DRENDO-1510 file (C-alpha; in Angstrom, 1 decimal, always signed):
<recs>
REC; n; res; u; v; w
REC; 1; MET; -0.7; +173.5; +89.7 .
REC; 2; GLY; +2.5; +171.1; +89.7 .
REC; 3; ARG; +4.6; +171.1; +92.8 .
REC; 4; GLY; +7.8; +172.8; +93.1 .
REC; 5; LYS; +11.3; +171.2; +94.1 .
REC; 6; SER; +11.0; +172.7; +97.7 .
REC; 7; ASP; +7.9; +170.7; +98.1 .
REC; 8; LEU; +9.3; +167.2; +97.0 .
REC; 9; SER; +12.5; +167.9; +99.1 .
REC; 10; GLY; +11.8; +169.3; +102.4 .
REC; 11; PRO; +12.7; +167.4; +105.5 .
REC; 12; GLU; +8.7; +166.9; +106.2 .
REC; 13; GLU; +8.2; +165.9; +102.7 .
REC; 14; VAL; +11.6; +163.3; +103.1 .
REC; 15; ALA; +10.4; +162.0; +106.3 .
REC; 16; GLY; +7.3; +161.0; +104.9 .
REC; 17; ARG; +8.7; +159.5; +101.9 .
REC; 18; ILE; +10.9; +157.4; +104.3 .
REC; 19; ASP; +8.5; +156.1; +106.7 .
REC; 20; ALA; +6.0; +155.1; +103.8 .
REC; 21; LEU; +8.8; +152.9; +102.3 .
REC; 22; ALA; +9.5; +151.7; +105.7 .
REC; 23; ASP; +6.1; +150.7; +106.2 .
REC; 24; GLU; +5.8; +148.9; +102.9 .
REC; 25; LEU; +8.7; +147.4; +103.8 .
REC; 26; ALA; +7.5; +146.1; +107.3 .
REC; 27; GLY; +4.1; +144.8; +105.9 .
REC; 28; SER; +6.1; +142.6; +103.5 .
REC; 29; GLY; +8.0; +141.4; +106.6 .
REC; 30; ASP; +11.5; +142.7; +105.2 .
REC; 31; LEU; +11.7; +145.4; +107.9 .
REC; 32; THR; +10.9; +144.2; +111.6 .
REC; 33; ASP; +14.2; +145.8; +113.6 .
REC; 34; PRO; +12.6; +149.2; +114.6 .
REC; 35; ALA; +16.7; +149.9; +114.4 .
REC; 36; TRP; +16.7; +149.7; +110.8 .
REC; 37; ARG; +13.6; +152.0; +110.5 .
REC; 38; THR; +15.8; +154.6; +112.6 .
REC; 39; ALA; +18.8; +154.1; +110.5 .
REC; 40; MET; +16.7; +154.8; +107.3 .
REC; 41; HIS; +15.6; +158.1; +108.4 .
REC; 42; ALA; +19.4; +158.9; +110.0 .
REC; 43; VAL; +20.7; +158.0; +106.3 .
REC; 44; PRO; +18.1; +159.3; +103.5 .
REC; 45; ARG; +18.2; +157.0; +100.3 .
REC; 46; HIS; +17.8; +159.8; +98.2 .
REC; 47; LEU; +21.5; +161.4; +99.4 .
REC; 48; PHE; +22.8; +158.3; +97.6 .
REC; 49; VAL; +21.4; +158.6; +94.0 .
REC; 50; PRO; +23.0; +160.0; +91.2 .
REC; 51; PRO; +21.6; +163.1; +89.8 .
REC; 52; VAL; +20.8; +161.1; +86.4 .
REC; 53; ALA; +20.6; +157.0; +86.6 .
REC; 54; TRP; +18.4; +154.1; +85.3 .
REC; 55; ALA; +15.7; +152.9; +87.8 .
REC; 56; TRP; +14.6; +149.0; +87.2 .
REC; 57; HIS; +11.1; +148.3; +87.6 .
REC; 58; ASP; +9.3; +145.1; +86.5 .
REC; 59; GLY; +12.4; +143.9; +84.7 .
REC; 60; LEU; +12.7; +147.4; +82.5 .
REC; 61; GLN; +14.8; +150.1; +82.8 .
REC; 62; HIS; +14.0; +153.7; +82.8 .
REC; 63; ARG; +16.0; +157.1; +82.9 .
REC; 64; ILE; +15.4; +159.1; +85.8 .
REC; 65; ASP; +16.7; +162.9; +85.8 .
REC; 66; ALA; +16.4; +165.1; +88.9 .
REC; 67; GLY; +16.7; +168.4; +86.7 .
REC; 68; ALA; +14.5; +167.2; +83.8 .
REC; 69; ASP; +11.9; +165.6; +86.1 .
REC; 70; PRO; +12.1; +166.0; +89.7 .
REC; 71; ALA; +9.1; +164.2; +90.7 .
REC; 72; ALA; +10.0; +161.1; +88.7 .
REC; 73; TRP; +13.4; +161.0; +90.5 .
REC; 74; TRP; +12.4; +162.1; +93.9 .
REC; 75; ASP; +9.7; +158.9; +93.7 .
REC; 76; ALA; +12.5; +156.4; +92.3 .
REC; 77; ALA; +14.6; +157.3; +95.1 .
REC; 78; TYR; +12.0; +156.2; +97.6 .
REC; 79; ALA; +10.6; +153.2; +95.8 .
REC; 80; ASN; +11.2; +149.3; +96.3 .
REC; 81; GLN; +13.3; +149.0; +93.6 .
REC; 82; PRO; +17.0; +149.1; +92.3 .
REC; 83; ILE; +18.9; +151.8; +90.8 .
REC; 84; ILE; +21.6; +151.4; +88.2 .
REC; 85; THR; +24.6; +153.4; +89.2 .
REC; 86; GLN; +27.0; +152.0; +86.3 .
REC; 87; TYR; +27.3; +150.6; +83.4 .
REC; 88; ASP; +30.2; +148.2; +81.9 .
REC; 89; ASP; +32.8; +148.8; +85.1 .
REC; 90; GLY; +32.2; +152.9; +84.0 .
REC; 91; ASP; +33.2; +152.5; +80.0 .
REC; 92; THR; +29.6; +153.2; +79.3 .
REC; 93; ALA; +28.5; +157.0; +80.1 .
REC; 94; LEU; +25.6; +156.8; +82.8 .
REC; 95; GLU; +23.6; +159.3; +81.1 .
REC; 96; VAL; +23.4; +157.0; +78.2 .
REC; 97; GLY; +23.3; +153.6; +79.7 .
REC; 98; GLY; +22.0; +150.4; +77.5 .
REC; 99; GLY; +25.3; +148.2; +78.8 .
REC; 100; LYS; +26.1; +145.8; +81.1 .
REC; 101; CYS; +25.0; +146.8; +84.9 .
REC; 102; THR; +27.7; +146.9; +87.0 .
REC; 103; SER; +27.1; +148.8; +90.0 .
REC; 104; SER; +23.7; +149.9; +91.6 .
REC; 105; LEU; +21.9; +151.4; +94.8 .
REC; 106; SER; +20.1; +147.9; +95.4 .
REC; 107; ALA; +16.2; +147.4; +95.8 .
REC; 108; PRO; +15.6; +148.3; +99.7 .
REC; 109; ASP; +13.9; +145.2; +100.8 .
REC; 110; VAL; +17.0; +143.4; +99.4 .
REC; 111; VAL; +19.1; +145.5; +101.6 .
REC; 112; LEU; +17.0; +145.2; +104.6 .
REC; 113; ARG; +17.2; +141.3; +104.5 .
REC; 114; PHE; +20.7; +141.0; +104.5 .
REC; 115; LEU; +21.1; +143.7; +107.0 .
REC; 116; GLU; +18.7; +142.1; +109.5 .
REC; 117; LEU; +20.4; +138.5; +108.7 .
REC; 118; LEU; +23.6; +139.9; +110.8 .
REC; 119; ARG; +21.2; +140.5; +113.8 .
REC; 120; LEU; +23.6; +143.1; +115.3 .
REC; 121; GLU; +23.6; +144.1; +118.9 .
REC; 122; GLY; +25.7; +147.0; +120.6 .
REC; 123; ARG; +28.6; +148.2; +118.4 .
REC; 124; PRO; +30.4; +145.4; +116.6 .
REC; 125; ARG; +33.0; +145.9; +113.9 .
REC; 126; VAL; +31.7; +145.1; +110.6 .
REC; 127; LEU; +33.6; +144.6; +107.2 .
REC; 128; GLU; +31.9; +145.2; +104.5 .
REC; 129; ILE; +32.4; +143.7; +100.8 .
REC; 130; GLY; +31.2; +146.2; +98.0 .
REC; 131; THR; +30.5; +149.6; +99.2 .
REC; 132; GLY; +28.6; +150.6; +95.9 .
REC; 133; THR; +27.0; +154.2; +96.5 .
REC; 134; GLY; +27.6; +153.9; +100.2 .
REC; 135; TRP; +23.8; +153.6; +101.8 .
REC; 136; THR; +24.4; +150.5; +102.9 .
REC; 137; ALA; +27.6; +151.5; +104.9 .
REC; 138; GLY; +25.7; +154.5; +106.0 .
REC; 139; LEU; +22.9; +152.4; +107.4 .
REC; 140; LEU; +25.7; +149.8; +109.5 .
REC; 141; SER; +27.4; +153.3; +110.4 .
REC; 142; SER; +24.4; +155.0; +111.6 .
REC; 143; ARG; +23.3; +151.4; +113.4 .
REC; 144; VAL; +26.8; +150.6; +115.0 .
REC; 145; GLY; +29.1; +153.7; +114.6 .
REC; 146; ALA; +31.1; +155.0; +111.7 .
REC; 147; ASP; +34.3; +153.8; +113.4 .
REC; 148; ASN; +33.6; +150.4; +113.5 .
REC; 149; VAL; +32.3; +150.4; +109.8 .
REC; 150; THR; +35.1; +149.4; +107.0 .
REC; 151; SER; +33.6; +149.0; +103.4 .
REC; 152; VAL; +35.8; +147.8; +100.8 .
REC; 153; GLU; +35.2; +148.6; +97.4 .
REC; 154; VAL; +37.0; +147.4; +94.0 .
REC; 155; ASP; +36.5; +150.3; +91.8 .
REC; 156; GLY; +37.9; +153.5; +92.6 .
REC; 157; ARG; +35.6; +156.1; +91.0 .
REC; 158; VAL; +32.4; +154.0; +92.6 .
REC; 159; ALA; +34.5; +154.5; +95.8 .
REC; 160; LYS; +35.1; +158.3; +95.6 .
REC; 161; GLN; +31.7; +158.9; +94.6 .
REC; 162; ALA; +30.5; +156.5; +97.8 .
REC; 163; ALA; +33.0; +158.7; +100.0 .
REC; 164; ALA; +31.0; +162.2; +98.7 .
REC; 165; ASN; +27.6; +160.7; +99.2 .
REC; 166; LEU; +28.5; +159.2; +102.8 .
REC; 167; GLU; +30.2; +162.8; +103.5 .
REC; 168; ALA; +26.6; +164.6; +102.6 .
REC; 169; ALA; +25.0; +162.1; +105.0 .
REC; 170; GLY; +27.5; +163.2; +107.4 .
REC; 171; LEU; +29.2; +159.8; +107.9 .
REC; 172; GLN; +32.7; +158.9; +107.8 .
REC; 173; PRO; +33.3; +155.1; +107.8 .
REC; 174; VAL; +36.5; +153.6; +106.9 .
REC; 175; LEU; +36.7; +153.0; +103.3 .
REC; 176; VAL; +39.2; +151.0; +101.3 .
REC; 177; VAL; +39.9; +150.5; +97.7 .
REC; 178; GLY; +41.0; +147.1; +97.0 .
REC; 179; ASP; +39.8; +143.9; +96.2 .
REC; 180; GLY; +36.8; +142.6; +98.6 .
REC; 181; ALA; +38.1; +139.3; +98.2 .
REC; 182; ASP; +41.1; +139.9; +100.4 .
REC; 183; GLY; +38.9; +141.1; +103.0 .
REC; 184; HIS; +40.7; +143.7; +105.1 .
REC; 185; PRO; +43.2; +142.1; +107.4 .
REC; 186; GLY; +44.3; +145.4; +108.7 .
REC; 187; GLY; +40.7; +145.7; +110.5 .
REC; 188; ALA; +40.6; +142.3; +111.6 .
REC; 189; PRO; +39.2; +140.6; +113.3 .
REC; 190; HIS; +35.8; +141.6; +112.1 .
REC; 191; ASP; +32.7; +140.6; +114.4 .
REC; 192; ALA; +30.8; +140.4; +111.3 .
REC; 193; VAL; +31.2; +140.5; +107.2 .
REC; 194; HIS; +28.6; +141.7; +105.1 .
REC; 195; VAL; +29.0; +141.2; +101.5 .
REC; 196; THR; +26.7; +143.1; +98.8 .
REC; 197; CYS; +28.0; +141.4; +95.7 .
REC; 198; GLY; +27.6; +137.6; +94.6 .
REC; 199; VAL; +30.0; +134.9; +95.5 .
REC; 200; THR; +30.3; +131.2; +94.0 .
REC; 201; THR; +33.1; +130.4; +96.2 .
REC; 202; VAL; +33.7; +132.1; +99.8 .
REC; 203; PRO; +37.1; +133.5; +100.0 .
REC; 204; TYR; +38.2; +132.1; +103.1 .
REC; 205; ALA; +40.0; +135.1; +104.0 .
REC; 206; TRP; +36.5; +136.5; +105.0 .
REC; 207; VAL; +36.3; +133.5; +107.9 .
REC; 208; ARG; +39.9; +133.8; +108.9 .
REC; 209; GLN; +39.7; +137.7; +109.6 .
REC; 210; THR; +36.2; +136.9; +111.5 .
REC; 211; ARG; +36.5; +136.6; +115.2 .
REC; 212; PRO; +34.8; +133.0; +116.3 .
REC; 213; GLY; +31.0; +133.6; +116.7 .
REC; 214; GLY; +31.2; +136.2; +114.3 .
REC; 215; VAL; +28.8; +136.1; +111.3 .
REC; 216; ILE; +29.2; +136.1; +107.5 .
REC; 217; VAL; +26.2; +137.5; +105.3 .
REC; 218; PHE; +26.0; +137.3; +101.5 .
REC; 219; PRO; +24.3; +136.1; +98.6 .
REC; 220; TRP; +25.8; +132.8; +97.3 .
REC; 221; MET; +25.3; +132.9; +93.1 .
REC; 222; PRO; +26.2; +129.2; +92.1 .
REC; 223; GLU; +27.3; +128.5; +88.3 .
REC; 224; TYR; +23.7; +126.7; +88.3 .
REC; 225; GLY; +20.5; +127.7; +89.7 .
REC; 226; PRO; +19.3; +130.7; +91.7 .
REC; 227; GLY; +21.5; +132.8; +94.1 .
REC; 228; ARG; +20.6; +132.2; +97.9 .
REC; 229; ARG; +21.1; +134.5; +101.2 .
REC; 230; VAL; +23.5; +132.7; +103.3 .
REC; 231; ARG; +24.4; +133.1; +106.8 .
REC; 232; LEU; +27.7; +131.5; +108.1 .
REC; 233; VAL; +28.9; +131.6; +111.8 .
REC; 234; VAL; +32.7; +131.3; +112.5 .
REC; 235; ASP; +33.5; +128.2; +114.9 .
REC; 236; ALA; +36.8; +128.5; +117.1 .
REC; 237; ASP; +38.4; +125.9; +114.5 .
REC; 238; GLY; +38.4; +128.2; +111.9 .
REC; 239; ARG; +35.3; +127.2; +110.1 .
REC; 240; ALA; +32.2; +128.7; +109.0 .
REC; 241; SER; +28.7; +126.9; +108.7 .
REC; 242; GLY; +25.1; +128.3; +108.2 .
REC; 243; THR; +22.2; +128.0; +106.1 .
REC; 244; PHE; +20.2; +129.5; +103.4 .
REC; 245; HIS; +17.5; +132.1; +104.1 .
REC; 246; GLY; +15.8; +132.7; +100.5 .
REC; 247; ARG; +16.6; +133.7; +97.0 .
REC; 248; ALA; +19.2; +136.4; +96.2 .
REC; 249; ALA; +20.4; +137.9; +93.2 .
REC; 250; TYR; +23.6; +140.1; +92.9 .
REC; 251; MET; +26.1; +141.5; +90.6 .
REC; 252; MET; +28.9; +139.2; +91.3 .
REC; 253; LEU; +32.2; +139.9; +92.8 .
REC; 254; ARG; +34.8; +141.0; +89.9 .
REC; 255; SER; +37.1; +138.4; +90.4 .
REC; 256; GLN; +34.3; +135.8; +90.1 .
REC; 257; ARG; +32.8; +136.5; +86.9 .
REC; 258; THR; +32.7; +133.8; +84.6 .
REC; 259; GLY; +31.0; +133.6; +81.1 .
REC; 260; PHE; +29.6; +130.5; +78.9 .
REC; 261; PRO; +31.5; +129.2; +76.1 .
REC; 262; ASP; +30.8; +129.0; +72.8 .
REC; 263; PHE; +29.1; +125.8; +72.0 .
REC; 264; THR; +29.2; +126.3; +68.0 .
REC; 265; ALA; +33.0; +126.2; +68.7 .
REC; 266; GLU; +35.1; +123.6; +67.0 .
REC; 267; GLY; +35.9; +120.7; +69.7 .
REC; 268; ASP; +35.5; +117.1; +70.3 .
REC; 269; SER; +33.0; +115.4; +68.4 .
REC; 270; TRP; +29.8; +115.1; +70.2 .
REC; 271; ASP; +28.6; +111.6; +72.0 .
REC; 272; GLU; +24.6; +111.0; +71.4 .
REC; 273; SER; +22.2; +109.3; +73.6 .
REC; 274; VAL; +18.7; +109.5; +74.9 .
REC; 275; THR; +17.8; +110.0; +78.9 .
REC; 276; SER; +14.1; +108.9; +80.3 .
REC; 277; ALA; +14.7; +112.1; +82.7 .
REC; 278; ASP; +12.2; +114.6; +82.7 .
REC; 279; VAL; +13.9; +117.6; +81.9 .
REC; 280; ARG; +10.9; +119.9; +82.4 .
REC; 281; ARG; +10.4; +118.6; +86.1 .
REC; 282; ILE; +14.0; +119.2; +87.0 .
REC; 283; LEU; +13.5; +122.7; +85.9 .
REC; 284; TRP; +10.0; +123.3; +87.5 .
REC; 285; ASP; +11.2; +121.7; +90.6 .
REC; 286; THR; +14.1; +124.2; +91.0 .
REC; 287; PRO; +15.4; +125.5; +93.4 .
REC; 288; GLY; +15.5; +122.1; +95.3 .
REC; 289; PRO; +17.2; +120.2; +92.8 .
REC; 290; ALA; +19.2; +122.8; +92.0 .
REC; 291; THR; +20.7; +123.1; +95.4 .
REC; 292; ALA; +21.7; +119.4; +95.1 .
REC; 293; ILE; +23.0; +119.4; +91.7 .
REC; 294; THR; +25.4; +122.5; +92.9 .
REC; 295; GLY; +26.5; +120.7; +95.8 .
REC; 296; CYS; +27.4; +117.2; +94.0 .
REC; 297; VAL; +28.9; +119.4; +91.0 .
REC; 298; PRO; +30.0; +122.5; +91.9 .
REC; 299; ASP; +31.9; +123.3; +89.0 .
REC; 300; LEU; +28.7; +123.0; +86.6 .
REC; 301; MET; +27.0; +125.6; +84.9 .
REC; 302; ALA; +24.0; +125.6; +82.9 .
REC; 303; THR; +21.4; +127.7; +81.1 .
REC; 304; ASP; +18.1; +126.8; +79.2 .
REC; 305; SER; +15.4; +127.9; +77.2 .
REC; 306; VAL; +11.7; +127.3; +76.6 .
REC; 307; ASP; +9.9; +127.1; +73.0 .
REC; 308; GLY; +7.2; +129.8; +73.7 .
REC; 309; GLY; +5.5; +127.8; +70.5 .
REC; 310; ASP; +5.4; +124.0; +71.6 .
REC; 311; GLY; +7.0; +123.8; +75.0 .
REC; 312; SER; +10.2; +122.2; +74.0 .
REC; 313; VAL; +12.9; +122.7; +76.4 .
REC; 314; THR; +17.0; +123.1; +75.6 .
REC; 315; MET; +19.8; +122.9; +78.1 .
REC; 316; TRP; +23.1; +123.9; +77.7 .
REC; 317; ILE; +25.5; +122.7; +80.6 .
REC; 318; ALA; +29.5; +123.3; +80.8 .
REC; 319; ASP; +32.1; +123.3; +83.3 .
REC; 320; THR; +33.7; +126.2; +84.8 .
REC; 321; GLY; +37.2; +125.4; +82.8 .
REC; 322; HIS; +35.1; +125.1; +79.6 .
REC; 323; SER; +36.6; +121.7; +79.0 .
REC; 324; SER; +33.1; +119.9; +78.5 .
REC; 325; GLN; +29.8; +120.5; +77.3 .
REC; 326; ALA; +26.3; +119.0; +77.1 .
REC; 327; ILE; +23.4; +120.1; +74.9 .
REC; 328; VAL; +20.1; +118.4; +76.1 .
REC; 329; ASP; +17.1; +118.7; +73.5 .
REC; 330; ALA; +13.4; +117.9; +75.4 .
REC; 331; PRO; +11.0; +118.4; +72.4 .
REC; 332; TRP; +7.7; +118.6; +73.6 .
REC; 333; GLY; +5.7; +115.0; +74.0 .
REC; 334; MET; +8.9; +113.1; +73.5 .
REC; 335; ASP; +9.5; +110.6; +76.7 .
REC; 336; GLY; +12.8; +111.7; +77.6 .
REC; 337; ALA; +15.4; +113.9; +75.7 .
REC; 338; HIS; +18.0; +113.7; +73.2 .
REC; 339; VAL; +21.7; +114.2; +74.8 .
REC; 340; ARG; +25.1; +115.2; +73.3 .
REC; 341; GLN; +28.1; +115.6; +75.4 .
REC; 342; ARG; +31.6; +116.2; +74.6 .
REC; 343; GLY; +35.1; +116.8; +76.6 .
REC; 344; PRO; +36.9; +114.6; +79.2 .
REC; 345; ARG; +33.7; +114.9; +81.4 .
REC; 346; ARG; +30.3; +113.5; +80.7 .
REC; 347; LEU; +28.3; +116.6; +82.3 .
REC; 348; TRP; +25.0; +115.1; +81.6 .
REC; 349; ASP; +25.5; +112.3; +83.3 .
REC; 350; GLU; +26.7; +114.0; +86.6 .
REC; 351; PHE; +23.7; +116.2; +86.0 .
REC; 352; GLU; +21.5; +113.6; +86.1 .
REC; 353; ALA; +23.0; +111.3; +88.5 .
REC; 354; ALA; +22.7; +114.3; +91.0 .
REC; 355; TYR; +19.1; +115.1; +90.3 .
REC; 356; ARG; +18.8; +111.3; +91.1 .
REC; 357; ALA; +20.3; +111.5; +94.2 .
REC; 358; TRP; +18.2; +114.5; +95.2 .
REC; 359; LEU; +15.1; +112.1; +94.8 .
REC; 360; GLU; +16.4; +109.1; +96.3 .
REC; 361; ARG; +16.7; +111.4; +99.5 .
REC; 362; GLY; +12.9; +112.7; +99.5 .
REC; 363; SER; +13.6; +115.7; +97.1 .
REC; 364; PRO; +14.4; +118.1; +100.4 .
REC; 365; ALA; +14.0; +121.6; +99.8 .
REC; 366; PRO; +16.3; +124.4; +99.9 .
REC; 367; ASP; +16.0; +125.2; +103.4 .
REC; 368; ARG; +17.2; +121.9; +104.4 .
REC; 369; PHE; +20.7; +122.6; +103.0 .
REC; 370; GLY; +23.5; +124.7; +104.4 .
REC; 371; MET; +27.0; +125.4; +103.9 .
REC; 372; THR; +30.8; +125.3; +105.4 .
REC; 373; VAL; +33.5; +126.9; +104.3 .
REC; 374; GLY; +36.9; +126.2; +105.7 .
REC; 375; PRO; +40.8; +126.4; +104.6 .
REC; 376; ASP; +40.3; +123.2; +102.8 .
REC; 377; GLY; +37.5; +124.7; +100.7 .
REC; 378; GLN; +33.5; +125.0; +100.8 .
REC; 379; TYR; +30.9; +122.3; +100.3 .
REC; 380; LEU; +27.3; +122.2; +100.8 .
REC; 381; TRP; +25.2; +119.6; +103.6 .
REC; 382; LEU; +21.9; +118.5; +104.1 .
REC; 383; ASP; +20.0; +118.6; +107.5 .
REC; 384; ALA; +23.6; +118.7; +109.4 .
REC; 385; PRO; +27.4; +119.9; +108.4 .
REC; 386; ARG; +28.6; +116.3; +109.3 .
</recs>
């Protein structure tokens, strides 16, 4: 006989699911602070899962429906996987799915990694950028008190649902509808900033609104290479510096979304050349060289593809202004690669020079790099901010 809905959602059943998930996260090293386990019990994740949504597992999306298949819905709510809660900024019905993912309930391991980077003690004032479903705002509220949490969400419809989810959990942090890039000056100074969306360029407003000694934790999503978890500490001079703490992949802050240009569009004629650089090695060695290349050429974006038949590699490179482009083809067995470049800049030349600089410095790993953000912008550094 199958289990009834009451068997799936009773207090003991829910507590058991939370403990099982917390045990999994503790076993993987993503949950080390017992206070966050307590917060997970105080703010049950299923309260933030829509009745119909899309669970993401092993790169595939599958529909979950609390009415049609409650067992699968409950399993998804307490699985270590993300759940998509919006497509195409709300223009595509969630029940239909199939569009571009624009909001989600992040996987628990990803959430806990960032929350633990905050290293919260006492009852600090926390600014969150990107409310989403409200689950992380709820976890923060349970930890430091709802009156110490302000969460900013750019999408009014998402914010409204988050407020309802949090109310169901018995929590009322300060919720603001607005552009997270502006922070929340009315609540400054903040003791910590917790960011749940990817950023390429850190808005200086976050630094300016954080007290000296305060912490900013966010997913850094450069235009080239994998994203990284970053923890910055604000100093007395209005600058914030810190290091990388592993990979991250998040949906972008809406004001920082970008796209690739059309490489087939008419434009300047292509200048052709040959490079002796091993394009495959550059890609295989990532994220080390990608971090260095991004530091040297921060406005560069690139993507690549590998021919599954013969292992040939093609890279497409552009600047964020789309004024210059490069295409690099590396057929299997060829010593080097064929390069085409057009526009005012020679982007492959800049890319290759940065890669060679990385090699000359001993091929440093990503954990030796860091970032500083100040009123004059942001830059990456190797080993020390100086």
